[in-house]
matplotlib code that plots the C-alpha trace (Angstrom):
import matplotlib.pyplot as plt

x = [54.2, 56.5, 53.7, 52.7, 55.6, 53.1, 49.5, 48.7, 50.6, 48.3, 45.2, 46.7, 47.0, 43.4, 42.2, 43.9, 41.5, 38.4, 36.3, 36.2, 39.1, 40.1, 40.7, 43.5, 42.9, 45.6, 44.9, 47.0, 45.6, 47.8, 46.7, 48.3, 49.2, 51.4, 49.2, 48.8, 46.9, 47.8, 45.3, 45.8, 42.6, 42.1, 38.5, 37.5, 34.3, 31.2, 31.9, 35.3, 34.1, 31.2, 33.5, 36.1, 33.5, 32.4, 36.0, 36.2, 38.8, 39.3, 38.3, 39.1, 42.8, 42.6, 43.1, 45.9, 49.5, 53.0, 55.0, 53.0, 52.4, 52.3, 55.0, 55.1, 57.8, 57.5, 55.1, 52.7, 49.6, 48.3, 44.9, 43.8, 40.1, 38.0, 34.5, 31.8, 30.3, 27.6, 28.9, 32.5, 35.2, 37.4, 40.7, 42.0, 45.3, 45.5, 48.5, 48.1, 50.6, 52.8, 54.2, 57.8, 57.4, 56.1, 59.6, 60.5, 57.5, 58.8, 62.1, 60.5, 58.4, 61.6, 62.9, 59.6, 59.0, 62.5, 61.8, 60.2, 57.1, 54.3, 54.9, 58.1, 58.0, 60.7, 60.4, 61.5, 62.3, 59.6, 57.0, 56.8, 56.7, 57.3, 55.3, 55.7, 54.4, 55.3, 53.4, 55.4, 53.8, 56.8, 56.1, 58.5, 56.7, 53.4, 53.5, 53.5, 53.8, 56.6, 57.4, 55.8, 52.2, 51.2, 52.6, 50.7, 47.5, 47.9, 48.6, 45.5, 43.4, 44.6, 43.9, 40.4, 39.6, 40.7, 38.4, 36.8, 39.2, 41.6, 44.4, 43.5, 45.8, 44.4, 46.1, 44.6, 46.7, 46.4, 48.2, 49.4, 52.6, 53.4, 51.8, 51.3, 47.7, 44.4, 44.1, 40.9, 39.7, 40.6, 44.2, 44.0, 43.2, 44.9, 43.7, 45.6, 43.8, 45.3, 43.0, 44.4, 43.5, 45.4, 48.4, 48.7, 48.5, 50.8, 53.3, 55.8, 55.9, 53.1, 54.4, 52.3, 54.1, 53.1, 54.8, 52.5, 52.8, 51.3, 52.8, 50.4, 49.3, 48.8, 45.2, 44.1, 42.1]
y = [-14.1, -17.1, -19.6, -19.0, -21.4, -24.2, -23.2, -19.7, -18.1, -19.9, -18.6, -15.1, -15.3, -16.4, -13.6, -11.0, -11.8, -12.7, -11.1, -12.9, -14.7, -16.9, -17.0, -18.8, -20.4, -22.1, -23.8, -25.6, -27.6, -28.9, -31.1, -31.9, -35.4, -33.8, -34.8, -32.1, -31.2, -28.7, -27.7, -25.5, -24.5, -22.6, -21.4, -20.2, -18.1, -18.7, -15.6, -16.8, -20.4, -19.1, -16.9, -19.6, -22.0, -19.4, -19.3, -23.1, -23.3, -26.6, -25.8, -29.4, -28.5, -25.8, -28.4, -30.2, -29.5, -30.5, -31.3, -29.2, -31.5, -34.5, -36.4, -36.0, -37.3, -40.6, -40.4, -38.0, -38.7, -36.5, -36.1, -34.0, -33.0, -31.2, -30.1, -27.6, -25.7, -23.1, -22.6, -22.2, -24.7, -25.6, -27.3, -28.8, -30.3, -31.8, -33.3, -35.2, -36.7, -36.2, -32.7, -33.8, -35.0, -31.6, -30.1, -32.5, -31.3, -27.8, -28.8, -30.6, -27.6, -25.5, -28.0, -28.0, -24.3, -22.9, -20.9, -21.4, -19.2, -21.8, -23.3, -23.0, -25.0, -25.3, -27.4, -25.6, -26.7, -27.6, -28.8, -25.5, -25.0, -21.9, -21.6, -18.9, -18.2, -15.4, -14.0, -11.6, -9.1, -7.5, -5.7, -7.9, -11.0, -9.8, -10.8, -7.8, -5.2, -2.7, 1.0, 1.8, 3.0, -0.2, -2.2, 0.0, -0.4, -4.2, -4.3, -2.2, -4.5, -7.6, -5.9, -4.9, -8.5, -9.6, -7.1, -8.9, -11.9, -12.7, -14.8, -16.3, -18.2, -19.7, -21.8, -23.7, -25.1, -25.7, -22.4, -19.6, -18.1, -15.4, -14.2, -11.3, -12.4, -11.8, -14.0, -15.5, -14.8, -18.3, -18.0, -21.1, -19.8, -17.1, -15.7, -13.6, -12.0, -10.1, -8.6, -9.5, -6.1, -4.2, -6.5, -6.3, -2.5, -1.9, -4.6, -6.0, -9.0, -10.3, -12.6, -14.8, -15.9, -18.0, -19.8, -22.4, -24.6, -28.1, -29.5, -31.3, -29.1, -30.7, -30.9, -28.1, -30.5]
z = [17.8, 18.6, 19.1, 15.5, 14.4, 14.8, 14.1, 15.1, 12.2, 9.7, 11.5, 11.6, 7.8, 7.4, 9.7, 7.5, 4.7, 6.7, 9.4, 12.8, 14.3, 17.2, 20.9, 22.7, 26.1, 28.2, 31.5, 34.0, 37.0, 39.8, 42.7, 46.1, 45.0, 42.3, 39.3, 36.7, 33.5, 30.8, 28.2, 25.1, 23.2, 20.0, 19.5, 16.0, 15.9, 13.8, 11.6, 10.7, 9.9, 7.7, 5.6, 5.4, 4.1, 1.5, 0.2, 0.1, 2.8, 4.5, 8.1, 9.3, 8.8, 11.4, 14.2, 12.4, 13.6, 12.8, 15.9, 18.4, 21.4, 19.2, 21.1, 24.9, 27.2, 29.0, 32.0, 30.3, 28.2, 25.4, 23.8, 20.9, 20.4, 17.8, 18.7, 17.8, 20.7, 19.9, 16.3, 17.5, 16.5, 19.4, 18.8, 22.0, 23.2, 26.7, 28.5, 31.8, 34.2, 37.3, 37.7, 37.6, 34.0, 32.8, 33.2, 30.4, 28.3, 28.8, 27.3, 24.4, 23.5, 23.3, 20.8, 18.8, 18.6, 18.8, 21.9, 25.3, 25.3, 25.2, 28.6, 30.7, 33.9, 36.5, 39.7, 42.8, 46.3, 48.9, 46.3, 44.5, 40.7, 38.6, 35.3, 32.7, 29.2, 26.9, 23.8, 21.6, 19.3, 17.6, 14.4, 12.4, 13.6, 12.1, 8.5, 6.2, 9.0, 9.4, 9.5, 6.2, 5.8, 4.2, 7.2, 9.6, 7.6, 7.6, 11.3, 12.0, 9.8, 11.7, 15.0, 13.9, 12.9, 16.4, 18.2, 21.1, 21.0, 23.8, 25.1, 28.5, 30.9, 34.0, 36.7, 39.6, 42.4, 46.2, 46.9, 44.7, 46.1, 43.5, 40.2, 37.9, 37.1, 38.9, 42.0, 43.3, 46.8, 48.0, 46.6, 44.5, 41.0, 38.9, 35.6, 33.1, 30.1, 27.1, 24.4, 21.0, 19.4, 22.1, 22.0, 18.2, 18.1, 21.1, 20.4, 22.9, 25.1, 27.3, 30.1, 32.4, 35.6, 38.5, 41.4, 42.9, 46.0, 46.0, 49.3, 51.5, 54.4, 57.9, 59.0, 61.4, 63.7]

ax = plt.figure().add_subplot(projection="3d")
ax.plot(x, y, z, "-o")
ax.set_aspect("equal")
plt.show()
């Protein structure tokens, strides 16, 4: 997958040799005043951490990145966290600031990763914003996989280790105009979930898309 260019590819490699793997969770929150927060979380499960420790792997390095969200555009603030929650290691990357500066972050991520699948944000007219994210599971992107029997076996092994793990994208805004995710009853939150095992076995691109409105609405009374 394309995001692997930073940290996910290393974790994929570790998951090939170990049971247990990780989940990815991305969230975006947008308020009527135009302030926004983007969070990218990697959660490594207890089984993965236990086996990694048995093999003398440096689990502290799992949260270290080279380039990913390390330098954010002017007007934005970035925080990196590392915490244990119920035997799960969570590596977190949070960016806060005015929505207009997130378009610059989108462009910066393109330069850092070589493509635009982590977070692509475009400001539209009338205080609306379009946000997309794409995860690609092409066979040639999965290390060692291919058309041969060996490649198929490796892909099935990776998929099996990722059973029960998911990619989750959620976005909260004053109003959701359009989305391909599951919309809440109040029309303010959308969630998009892809099981890793299914995506690895099926291949292809998985695209999250939202158009949100953050314009101030006049009071009814």
